[in-house]
N, C-alpha and C positions, 0 to 999 in steps of 0.2 A: 516612552513608546513601548507597548507590549511586544514581547518576542514570540515568534511562532516558527515552527519547522514544517515545511511541506514534506510530509512523510511518503508521498508517492507521486512521482512525475516520470516522464519518459523523455529525457533530454538527449537521448541518442536518435530520436526520430528526426526525419529530414527537415521538419519545420524549424529546428534550432541549429541547423548546420551553420557553423561559422559565427554564431552569436551567443554561445553559452555564457561567455564572460559578461555580456551586457544583460542577459536574462537574469543572472545571479546578482549583478550589481543593482538592477532595478528592484529585485526582491528585497535585498538588504536595505535599500533606502526606505522601505515602508515597514521594516521590522521583521521581515521573513529572513531569519538569520542562518538558515540552513535548509538543505533539501536532500532527498534520497531519490536517485534515478534508478528506475526499476527495470530489470531485464525481462525480456520475453522469450529468449532462447539462450542456449549456452554460448553461442557466438556473440549474441548481443551482450551477454554478461561481461565478456572481455572488453567490449567497447565501453560499457558503462563503468567498469573499473578504471579504465584509462582516463575517462572524464573525471571521475572522483579523485584520482591521484593528482590530477592537474589543478584541482580547486580545493582550497582548505576546508571550506564549509559545505562540501558536496560529498555524499556517500553513495554506495551502490548496493545492488542485490544480485543474486545468481539463481536462475531457475528457468523453467519452461512454462509459459502461459498455456492454458488449455486450448486456446484457439490457434496455437502454434504447435500443437502436439504432433502433427504430421511431419514437421521439419526434423532433420537428423539432430540427435542430441549427443553431445560428447560429455559423459559424466565425469571423466577424469579432468576435463577442462573446467567443469563447474566446481569440482572440489578444489582445484588449484586456485581459482578465483576466490573461493570462500576462505582460503587461508590468509588472504590479505586483510589487514586491519581496516581498510577503507570499505570493504564489503561487509555490511552490517546485518544482512538478512538473506534468507533463502526465499525464492519465489520471484514473480508471483506464480503460484501453482493453484490448481483446483479443478472446478468443473463449470461448464457453461452450457445451459440447455436452451439458450435464446436462439442459437443458430443451428442449422442442420449439419454443418461441417465444422471441424472434424467430427466423425461419428462419436457417440458417447463411449463406445468400446475402446476407441483409440485414446480419447481423453483419459479414461479410467486407467488404461494400461500405463500411460506415461505418469499419471499421478501416483499410482502404486509404486512404480519404479523410483520416482523421486523421493517419496516418503521413506522407502526402504533404505536408499542411499543416505539420506539425512540422518536417519536413526542410527545407522552404523557409523557414519562419520563422527557424530557427536560423542559416541562412546569411545572412539579411537583417539580423539584430539580435542581438548577443551577449546581450542581456537575455532573449531567447527561447530560449537554449540551456539547457534544463532537463532533468533526468532524467525518466524515463517509468515510470509504474506500470502493471504488466501484470496483467490478470485472465485467468487460464488455468485452466479447469476441464475436465478430460478432453479436452484439445485440444492437448497438447504437440507431437504429430507434425505437426499442421496449422499451428500458430501460429508455431513457431520459424523455419521457412523463410520465412514472411512477414516476420518481424522482421529476419531476416538480409538479405533482399532489399531492405529499406528503406534500407540503407547507413548507418543510424544506428549509433553506436558501441555494441556489445553491453554494455560496462561502464556504460552510462547507463540500462540497464533493470533494474528489480527485479520479480521475480515475487512478487506479494503473496499472502498467505493460502495458502501451499503446503500442499496436502493430497494430493499424489501419492505415488508410491512411489520406490524406488531408481532405476528406469529413467528416470522423469521427472526426477529430480534430476540424473542424469548428463547428460541432454539439455540442461538449462538451464545447467549448469556448463560443459559443452563449448562451448556458445554464448558464454559469458563474462559472464552476467548475475549480479546479486545475487539473494538469496532472503530472504523475510520469513515468519516463523512467527507463528501465532495460538494461541489456547487449544486448538486441536486437538492440539498436542503434549503437552498435559496429560491427554489422554483415554487411558486404558489400552487402549481398544478400537482406537485408531488405530495399530496395530502397524506398518503399512507406512510411514506418514508419520514415525513416531518413528525407524524404522530409517534412512529417507532422511536425516533430520536429522543423522545421524552422518557423512554423506559431505560435508557442506557446509563449505568452509574458513571458519573463524571470521571472517576479514577480509571475507567477503562476506555476512554474516548480519545481519539486523535483526529486530526484534520489533514486534508490533502487536496490537491487539484486534479490528479490523474491527467495532467497536461500531456498531450495537447487537447484533450477532450473536456467537455462539461464546464465551460467558462461560467462562473457564477454571476448572478444578478449583482450589481447593475451593469455588468460588462458582457452580458450574455451573447451579444452579437459579435464580440471580438474573437478573432481566430488568428493564431492558435491561443488556447489558454496558456497561462504562465504561472510559475510559482508565486509571483507577487500577488496574485489574486486570492491566494488561500486565506488571506486576512478576512475576506468577505465571508468565507465559510465559517470562520470562528465567530464573526459578528452575528451571523444569522443564527447559529446555534445558541449564542448567548441570549438573543432576543426571544427565540422560540422557547427557551427554558426559563426565562425570567431571571437571568443571572447577569452580573455585570460583565461587560466586555473584557475588562482588565483581569478579573478573576478567572474567567473561562480561558482566556488566552494563556495565562500563566499556568493553569492546570494542564491544558493539552500540551503545552511546551514541556513541562516536567514529565508528563506521561511518555512523550516521544523520546526524551533523553534517557529515561529509565528503561523503556522497552527495547530500544535499539542500541543503547550503550554509547550514544554519541555525545560529543562535547561541543556545544555551540555557544 
């Protein structure tokens, strides 16, 4: 059975209250041997870390999602979480132009502050040199120059939940980042995203669910999405690209292990 890691889910969300054990067991039964639960605020990062510490094959991140940029952020708390070995990434952070709130100015201020902290922390302590998960929705032109100006290594960024088109893909690839796909690539209506997925070098590709959102076909009506369904994302990518399921699953598994430094 091919092994896969769900590199992005939100198991601190209410949909999973009291049943994370079962969610992870169901995932492992179908070859999803690990998952990373992603923080949306610095407070959520503490909860995510606690979950990760309680489960051998679960890891976490620490950061402020752009749509949560108006919530208070405790940067010392974020740094403290980042020191733990079960916290394997910063983020998710970035910009989102799909919604009117929070204002772009607020999102940008929090983004700049996070990037500055991360750049300083990684220079202070090797334990804080972690990859960075990027949320970018309809904001590639604005966001990539900000990331480039941060002087953080482009190869340490992954653009999660890619839903853009070919131009957006070329921008992030030219920048030098990784890219992660969700159930969107299983949707026949997502023609632009499916076309863009053909451009990504396989050694820079990962897969995720972004649970509880974006359940892939053939379970699209199932709510909430769960890590076990990430296998369908990998299968859809393989079919789209004309590659074997086994080879693609093995490649994205190795990419995730290498990028996040996890052992699964």
